[in-house]
C-alpha positions, 0 to 999 in steps of 0.5 A: 050180262057180260060187260063186253057185250054191253059195249057192242053198238046196235045202232047200225043194226037198228038203222038198217031196218025198223026196230020191231023187225030187228027185235023179232029176229033176236034171241031173248038174251040178245034182246036184253043186251040190246035194251041194256045198250039202248039204256046206256046210249039214251043216258050218254046222248041225253035222250028219253025212253028209259022211263018207258023201259022201266015201266014196261019191265016193271009192269011185265014182272021182269027180273030186270030194271033200269039202273046202274051197274059198275057205274054204267047205266043199263039193266040190273037185277031187280031186288025186293024193295025192303032188301034194297032199302036195308042195303042202302041204309047199311051202306050209308052208315059211317065207316062202312064199305062194301064187303066190310061188316064188323062182328058184334062188339067190334069197331068197324074197320077203316 
């Protein structure tokens, strides 16, 4: 999903009719973009509902999950738990930063 599409407000469209009717008329891509927007909107307005989105996405086997991309709440691609744990551990190492992996025997750059 492009960042520009994440900024498009859907509130007017949702107010015009009930949300189920709106979703039935949307393409799958537009549905994901709308859910992405709703997640961000929920966080900005301190509303609930993102736990429900996450549960539905997880139980439905979606490749998407509720998270943060580029510092903005929304949908992010789901990765295997072990892979995410390894990435989090690597990024937590002192002297490490994204894209900077020292060769064996070389001190970390920084």
